[in-house]
PDB file as gemmi writes it, atoms N, CA and C in Angstrom:
CRYST1    1.000    1.000    1.000  90.00  90.00  90.00 P 1                      
ATOM      1  N   UNK A   1       0.827  -1.131   0.088  1.00  0.00           N  
ATOM      2  CA  UNK A   1       0.013  -0.026  -0.062  1.00  0.00           C  
ATOM      3  C   UNK A   1       0.874   1.285   0.073  1.00  0.00           C  
ATOM      4  N   UNK A   2       1.585   1.572  -1.062  1.00  0.00           N  
ATOM      5  CA  UNK A   2       2.381   2.654  -1.128  1.00  0.00           C  
ATOM      6  C   UNK A   2       1.699   4.032  -1.543  1.00  0.00           C  
ATOM      7  N   UNK A   3       0.461   3.747  -2.144  1.00  0.00           N  
ATOM      8  CA  UNK A   3      -0.102   5.068  -2.690  1.00  0.00           C  
ATOM      9  C   UNK A   3      -0.954   5.777  -1.598  1.00  0.00           C  
ATOM     10  N   UNK A   4      -0.815   6.960  -1.367  1.00  0.00           N  
ATOM     11  CA  UNK A   4      -1.652   7.710  -0.356  1.00  0.00           C  
ATOM     12  C   UNK A   4      -2.960   7.532  -0.658  1.00  0.00           C  
ATOM     13  N   UNK A   5      -3.481   7.528  -1.935  1.00  0.00           N  
ATOM     14  CA  UNK A   5      -4.914   7.292  -2.074  1.00  0.00           C  
ATOM     15  C   UNK A   5      -5.315   6.117  -1.695  1.00  0.00           C  
ATOM     16  N   UNK A   6      -4.714   5.104  -2.046  1.00  0.00           N  
ATOM     17  CA  UNK A   6      -5.164   3.718  -1.577  1.00  0.00           C  
ATOM     18  C   UNK A   6      -5.225   3.514  -0.148  1.00  0.00           C  
ATOM     19  N   UNK A   7      -4.298   4.244   0.504  1.00  0.00           N  
ATOM     20  CA  UNK A   7      -4.268   4.208   2.012  1.00  0.00           C  
ATOM     21  C   UNK A   7      -5.616   4.966   2.533  1.00  0.00           C  
ATOM     22  N   UNK A   8      -5.881   6.071   1.856  1.00  0.00           N  
ATOM     23  CA  UNK A   8      -7.121   6.956   2.284  1.00  0.00           C  
ATOM     24  C   UNK A   8      -8.393   5.998   2.166  1.00  0.00           C  
ATOM     25  N   UNK A   9      -8.333   5.490   0.847  1.00  0.00           N  
ATOM     26  CA  UNK A   9      -9.609   4.620   0.562  1.00  0.00           C  
ATOM     27  C   UNK A   9      -9.864   3.513   1.689  1.00  0.00           C  
ATOM     28  N   UNK A  10      -8.822   2.727   2.022  1.00  0.00           N  
ATOM     29  CA  UNK A  10      -8.953   1.713   3.003  1.00  0.00           C  
ATOM     30  C   UNK A  10      -9.523   2.193   4.413  1.00  0.00           C  
ATOM     31  N   UNK A  11      -8.748   3.384   4.909  1.00  0.00           N  
ATOM     32  CA  UNK A  11      -9.021   3.993   6.137  1.00  0.00           C  
ATOM     33  C   UNK A  11     -10.429   4.561   5.988  1.00  0.00           C  
ATOM     34  N   UNK A  12     -10.889   5.037   4.864  1.00  0.00           N  
ATOM     35  CA  UNK A  12     -12.257   5.857   4.854  1.00  0.00           C  
ATOM     36  C   UNK A  12     -13.288   4.498   4.848  1.00  0.00           C  
ATOM     37  N   UNK A  13     -13.072   3.543   4.275  1.00  0.00           N  
ATOM     38  CA  UNK A  13     -14.002   2.408   4.314  1.00  0.00           C  
ATOM     39  C   UNK A  13     -14.071   1.807   5.736  1.00  0.00           C  
ATOM     40  N   UNK A  14     -13.120   1.785   6.358  1.00  0.00           N  
ATOM     41  CA  UNK A  14     -13.041   1.275   7.762  1.00  0.00           C  
ATOM     42  C   UNK A  14     -13.842   2.422   8.557  1.00  0.00           C  
ATOM     43  N   UNK A  15     -13.612   3.664   8.505  1.00  0.00           N  
ATOM     44  CA  UNK A  15     -14.190   4.663   9.330  1.00  0.00           C  
ATOM     45  C   UNK A  15     -15.730   4.726   9.030  1.00  0.00           C  
ATOM     46  N   UNK A  16     -16.025   4.570   7.752  1.00  0.00           N  
ATOM     47  CA  UNK A  16     -17.544   4.530   7.580  1.00  0.00           C  
ATOM     48  C   UNK A  16     -18.359   3.467   8.355  1.00  0.00           C  
ATOM     49  N   UNK A  17     -17.731   2.327   8.447  1.00  0.00           N  
ATOM     50  CA  UNK A  17     -18.287   1.187   9.185  1.00  0.00           C  
ATOM     51  C   UNK A  17     -18.142   1.425  10.696  1.00  0.00           C  
ATOM     52  N   UNK A  18     -16.836   1.950  11.055  1.00  0.00           N  
ATOM     53  CA  UNK A  18     -16.520   1.859  12.694  1.00  0.00           C  
ATOM     54  C   UNK A  18     -17.320   3.113  13.365  1.00  0.00           C  
ATOM     55  N   UNK A  19     -17.321   4.214  12.749  1.00  0.00           N  
ATOM     56  CA  UNK A  19     -17.828   5.451  13.400  1.00  0.00           C  
ATOM     57  C   UNK A  19     -19.166   5.432  13.930  1.00  0.00           C  
ATOM     58  N   UNK A  20     -20.019   4.962  13.095  1.00  0.00           N  
ATOM     59  CA  UNK A  20     -21.455   4.882  13.883  1.00  0.00           C  
ATOM     60  C   UNK A  20     -21.593   3.829  14.988  1.00  0.00           C  
ATOM     61  N   UNK A  21     -20.764   2.724  14.959  1.00  0.00           N  
ATOM     62  CA  UNK A  21     -20.864   1.715  15.919  1.00  0.00           C  
ATOM     63  C   UNK A  21     -20.115   2.457  17.115  1.00  0.00           C  
ATOM     64  N   UNK A  22     -19.179   2.979  17.084  1.00  0.00           N  
ATOM     65  CA  UNK A  22     -18.499   3.672  18.122  1.00  0.00           C  
ATOM     66  C   UNK A  22     -19.346   4.633  18.785  1.00  0.00           C  
ATOM     67  N   UNK A  23     -20.068   5.503  18.019  1.00  0.00           N  
ATOM     68  CA  UNK A  23     -20.993   6.537  18.706  1.00  0.00           C  
ATOM     69  C   UNK A  23     -22.016   5.837  19.343  1.00  0.00           C  
ATOM     70  N   UNK A  24     -22.604   4.598  18.771  1.00  0.00           N  
ATOM     71  CA  UNK A  24     -23.638   4.117  19.567  1.00  0.00           C  
ATOM     72  C   UNK A  24     -23.207   3.427  20.896  1.00  0.00           C  
ATOM     73  N   UNK A  25     -21.941   3.176  21.083  1.00  0.00           N  
ATOM     74  CA  UNK A  25     -21.570   2.427  22.246  1.00  0.00           C  
ATOM     75  C   UNK A  25     -20.978   3.220  23.149  1.00  0.00           C  
ATOM     76  N   UNK A  26     -20.828   4.550  23.032  1.00  0.00           N  
ATOM     77  CA  UNK A  26     -20.157   5.555  23.925  1.00  0.00           C  
ATOM     78  C   UNK A  26     -21.154   5.627  25.082  1.00  0.00           C  
ATOM     79  N   UNK A  27     -20.771   5.619  26.425  1.00  0.00           N  
ATOM     80  CA  UNK A  27     -21.313   5.742  27.654  1.00  0.00           C  
ATOM     81  C   UNK A  27     -21.769   7.343  27.850  1.00  0.00           C  
ATOM     82  N   UNK A  28     -22.895   7.648  28.197  1.00  0.00           N  
ATOM     83  CA  UNK A  28     -23.247   8.940  28.511  1.00  0.00           C  
ATOM     84  C   UNK A  28     -23.081   9.211  30.072  1.00  0.00           C  
ATOM     85  N   UNK A  29     -22.791  10.402  30.355  1.00  0.00           N  
ATOM     86  CA  UNK A  29     -22.724  10.746  31.754  1.00  0.00           C  
ATOM     87  C   UNK A  29     -23.830  11.699  32.298  1.00  0.00           C  
ATOM     88  N   UNK A  30     -24.904  11.851  31.527  1.00  0.00           N  
ATOM     89  CA  UNK A  30     -25.918  12.663  31.866  1.00  0.00           C  
ATOM     90  C   UNK A  30     -25.787  14.166  31.502  1.00  0.00           C  
ATOM     91  N   UNK A  31     -24.655  14.648  31.185  1.00  0.00           N  
ATOM     92  CA  UNK A  31     -24.476  16.070  30.918  1.00  0.00           C  
ATOM     93  C   UNK A  31     -24.628  16.222  29.518  1.00  0.00           C  
ATOM     94  N   UNK A  32     -24.862  17.485  28.950  1.00  0.00           N  
ATOM     95  CA  UNK A  32     -24.982  17.953  27.586  1.00  0.00           C  
ATOM     96  C   UNK A  32     -23.503  17.840  27.051  1.00  0.00           C  
ATOM     97  N   UNK A  33     -23.249  17.304  25.981  1.00  0.00           N  
ATOM     98  CA  UNK A  33     -21.946  17.262  25.139  1.00  0.00           C  
ATOM     99  C   UNK A  33     -22.057  18.016  23.954  1.00  0.00           C  
ATOM    100  N   UNK A  34     -20.887  18.631  23.675  1.00  0.00           N  
ATOM    101  CA  UNK A  34     -20.804  19.356  22.288  1.00  0.00           C  
ATOM    102  C   UNK A  34     -20.276  18.379  21.168  1.00  0.00           C  
ATOM    103  N   UNK A  35     -20.799  18.634  19.925  1.00  0.00           N  
ATOM    104  CA  UNK A  35     -20.418  18.059  18.742  1.00  0.00           C  
ATOM    105  C   UNK A  35     -19.851  19.260  17.762  1.00  0.00           C  
ATOM    106  N   UNK A  36     -18.777  19.629  18.061  1.00  0.00           N  
ATOM    107  CA  UNK A  36     -18.272  20.526  17.169  1.00  0.00           C  
ATOM    108  C   UNK A  36     -17.851  20.102  15.814  1.00  0.00           C  
ATOM    109  N   UNK A  37     -18.118  21.142  14.873  1.00  0.00           N  
ATOM    110  CA  UNK A  37     -17.797  20.552  13.409  1.00  0.00           C  
ATOM    111  C   UNK A  37     -16.073  20.714  13.157  1.00  0.00           C  
ATOM    112  N   UNK A  38     -15.577  19.599  12.681  1.00  0.00           N  
ATOM    113  CA  UNK A  38     -14.191  19.608  12.533  1.00  0.00           C  
ATOM    114  C   UNK A  38     -13.793  19.891  11.141  1.00  0.00           C  
ATOM    115  N   UNK A  39     -12.396  20.516  10.927  1.00  0.00           N  
ATOM    116  CA  UNK A  39     -11.979  20.859   9.785  1.00  0.00           C  
ATOM    117  C   UNK A  39     -11.744  19.633   8.942  1.00  0.00           C  
ATOM    118  N   UNK A  40     -11.211  18.638   9.399  1.00  0.00           N  
ATOM    119  CA  UNK A  40     -10.835  17.266   8.871  1.00  0.00           C  
ATOM    120  C   UNK A  40     -11.825  16.171   9.356  1.00  0.00           C  
ATOM    121  N   UNK A  41     -12.180  15.130   8.431  1.00  0.00           N  
ATOM    122  CA  UNK A  41     -12.991  14.165   9.060  1.00  0.00           C  
ATOM    123  C   UNK A  41     -12.009  13.165   9.538  1.00  0.00           C  
ATOM    124  N   UNK A  42     -12.413  12.088  10.393  1.00  0.00           N  
ATOM    125  CA  UNK A  42     -11.701  11.032  10.890  1.00  0.00           C  
ATOM    126  C   UNK A  42     -10.897  10.414  10.110  1.00  0.00           C  
ATOM    127  N   UNK A  43     -11.384  10.027   9.008  1.00  0.00           N  
ATOM    128  CA  UNK A  43     -10.486   9.213   7.945  1.00  0.00           C  
ATOM    129  C   UNK A  43      -9.304  10.164   7.500  1.00  0.00           C  
ATOM    130  N   UNK A  44      -9.332  11.466   7.272  1.00  0.00           N  
ATOM    131  CA  UNK A  44      -8.444  12.285   6.838  1.00  0.00           C  
ATOM    132  C   UNK A  44      -7.268  12.263   7.932  1.00  0.00           C  
ATOM    133  N   UNK A  45      -7.732  12.342   9.114  1.00  0.00           N  
ATOM    134  CA  UNK A  45      -6.737  12.484  10.286  1.00  0.00           C  
ATOM    135  C   UNK A  45      -6.152  11.154  10.405  1.00  0.00           C  
ATOM    136  N   UNK A  46      -6.846   9.952  10.332  1.00  0.00           N  
ATOM    137  CA  UNK A  46      -6.067   8.680  10.579  1.00  0.00           C  
ATOM    138  C   UNK A  46      -5.254   8.461   9.401  1.00  0.00           C  
ATOM    139  N   UNK A  47      -5.405   9.056   8.102  1.00  0.00           N  
ATOM    140  CA  UNK A  47      -4.670   8.757   7.082  1.00  0.00           C  
ATOM    141  C   UNK A  47      -3.302   9.533   7.129  1.00  0.00           C  
ATOM    142  N   UNK A  48      -3.418  10.931   7.703  1.00  0.00           N  
ATOM    143  CA  UNK A  48      -2.212  11.574   7.932  1.00  0.00           C  
ATOM    144  C   UNK A  48      -1.371  10.927   8.876  1.00  0.00           C  
ATOM    145  N   UNK A  49      -1.947  10.271  10.078  1.00  0.00           N  
ATOM    146  CA  UNK A  49      -1.080   9.566  10.960  1.00  0.00           C  
ATOM    147  C   UNK A  49      -0.624   8.170  10.432  1.00  0.00           C  
ATOM    148  N   UNK A  50      -1.283   7.626   9.638  1.00  0.00           N  
ATOM    149  CA  UNK A  50      -0.778   6.241   8.969  1.00  0.00           C  
ATOM    150  C   UNK A  50       0.229   6.776   7.951  1.00  0.00           C  
ATOM    151  N   UNK A  51       0.225   7.739   7.191  1.00  0.00           N  
ATOM    152  CA  UNK A  51       1.415   8.078   6.396  1.00  0.00           C  
ATOM    153  C   UNK A  51       2.665   8.452   7.153  1.00  0.00           C  
ATOM    154  N   UNK A  52       2.364   9.198   8.416  1.00  0.00           N  
ATOM    155  CA  UNK A  52       3.432   9.611   9.223  1.00  0.00           C  
ATOM    156  C   UNK A  52       4.233   8.341   9.691  1.00  0.00           C  
ATOM    157  N   UNK A  53       3.483   7.106   9.933  1.00  0.00           N  
ATOM    158  CA  UNK A  53       4.233   6.145  10.530  1.00  0.00           C  
ATOM    159  C   UNK A  53       4.805   5.188   9.353  1.00  0.00           C  
ATOM    160  N   UNK A  54       4.515   5.501   8.118  1.00  0.00           N  
ATOM    161  CA  UNK A  54       5.162   4.700   7.014  1.00  0.00           C  
ATOM    162  C   UNK A  54       6.345   5.586   6.493  1.00  0.00           C  
ATOM    163  N   UNK A  55       6.283   6.810   6.773  1.00  0.00           N  
ATOM    164  CA  UNK A  55       7.819   7.687   6.634  1.00  0.00           C  
ATOM    165  C   UNK A  55       8.776   7.471   7.722  1.00  0.00           C  
ATOM    166  N   UNK A  56       9.923   7.775   7.535  1.00  0.00           N  
ATOM    167  CA  UNK A  56      11.036   7.714   8.447  1.00  0.00           C  
ATOM    168  C   UNK A  56      11.138   9.129   9.207  1.00  0.00           C  
ATOM    169  N   UNK A  57      10.187   9.779   9.482  1.00  0.00           N  
ATOM    170  CA  UNK A  57      10.312  11.160  10.285  1.00  0.00           C  
ATOM    171  C   UNK A  57      10.531  10.713  11.714  1.00  0.00           C  
ATOM    172  N   UNK A  58      11.327  11.593  12.427  1.00  0.00           N  
ATOM    173  CA  UNK A  58      11.469  11.301  13.712  1.00  0.00           C  
ATOM    174  C   UNK A  58      10.342  11.941  14.732  1.00  0.00           C  
ATOM    175  N   UNK A  59       9.693  12.982  14.264  1.00  0.00           N  
ATOM    176  CA  UNK A  59       8.804  13.744  14.969  1.00  0.00           C  
ATOM    177  C   UNK A  59       7.651  14.083  14.094  1.00  0.00           C  
ATOM    178  N   UNK A  60       6.379  14.367  14.621  1.00  0.00           N  
ATOM    179  CA  UNK A  60       5.288  14.711  13.682  1.00  0.00           C  
ATOM    180  C   UNK A  60       5.340  16.143  13.249  1.00  0.00           C  
ATOM    181  N   UNK A  61       5.984  17.043  13.989  1.00  0.00           N  
ATOM    182  CA  UNK A  61       5.955  18.455  13.403  1.00  0.00           C  
ATOM    183  C   UNK A  61       6.791  18.540  12.188  1.00  0.00           C  
ATOM    184  N   UNK A  62       7.743  17.985  12.055  1.00  0.00           N  
ATOM    185  CA  UNK A  62       8.695  17.908  10.804  1.00  0.00           C  
ATOM    186  C   UNK A  62       7.897  17.202   9.762  1.00  0.00           C  
ATOM    187  N   UNK A  63       7.292  16.264   9.843  1.00  0.00           N  
ATOM    188  CA  UNK A  63       6.450  15.461   9.027  1.00  0.00           C  
ATOM    189  C   UNK A  63       5.402  16.471   8.433  1.00  0.00           C  
ATOM    190  N   UNK A  64       4.711  17.052   9.340  1.00  0.00           N  
ATOM    191  CA  UNK A  64       3.403  17.883   9.032  1.00  0.00           C  
ATOM    192  C   UNK A  64       3.973  18.923   8.114  1.00  0.00           C  
ATOM    193  N   UNK A  65       5.147  19.716   8.464  1.00  0.00           N  
ATOM    194  CA  UNK A  65       5.473  20.879   7.772  1.00  0.00           C  
ATOM    195  C   UNK A  65       6.019  20.273   6.386  1.00  0.00           C  
ATOM    196  N   UNK A  66       6.744  19.430   6.353  1.00  0.00           N  
ATOM    197  CA  UNK A  66       7.396  19.039   5.079  1.00  0.00           C  
ATOM    198  C   UNK A  66       6.420  18.254   4.163  1.00  0.00           C  
ATOM    199  N   UNK A  67       5.438  17.663   4.533  1.00  0.00           N  
ATOM    200  CA  UNK A  67       4.649  16.802   3.667  1.00  0.00           C  
ATOM    201  C   UNK A  67       3.180  17.141   3.735  1.00  0.00           C  
ATOM    202  N   UNK A  68       2.462  17.507   4.698  1.00  0.00           N  
ATOM    203  CA  UNK A  68       1.012  17.756   4.733  1.00  0.00           C  
ATOM    204  C   UNK A  68       0.744  19.303   4.455  1.00  0.00           C  
ATOM    205  N   UNK A  69       1.510  20.163   4.983  1.00  0.00           N  
ATOM    206  CA  UNK A  69       1.111  21.696   4.955  1.00  0.00           C  
ATOM    207  C   UNK A  69       1.542  22.121   3.613  1.00  0.00           C  
ATOM    208  N   UNK A  70       1.933  21.446   2.735  1.00  0.00           N  
ATOM    209  CA  UNK A  70       2.433  22.089   1.527  1.00  0.00           C  
ATOM    210  C   UNK A  70       1.457  22.625   0.567  1.00  0.00           C  
TER     211      UNK A  70                                                      
END                                                                             
């Protein structure tokens, strides 16, 4: 899985199945919780983290500056 698009597709397929099940099993504590809109969806965040682990960067900041924020 060397392609970033292939990695994203695999993670996105997983997230479409996983996220609804995860939200249905969360325990509530009786208080109102906020659900803010995110700039990135869960599959995009997980793709960035997965690609970071595939590259040989020592810290996430340098990876983000050199590969993601271009």
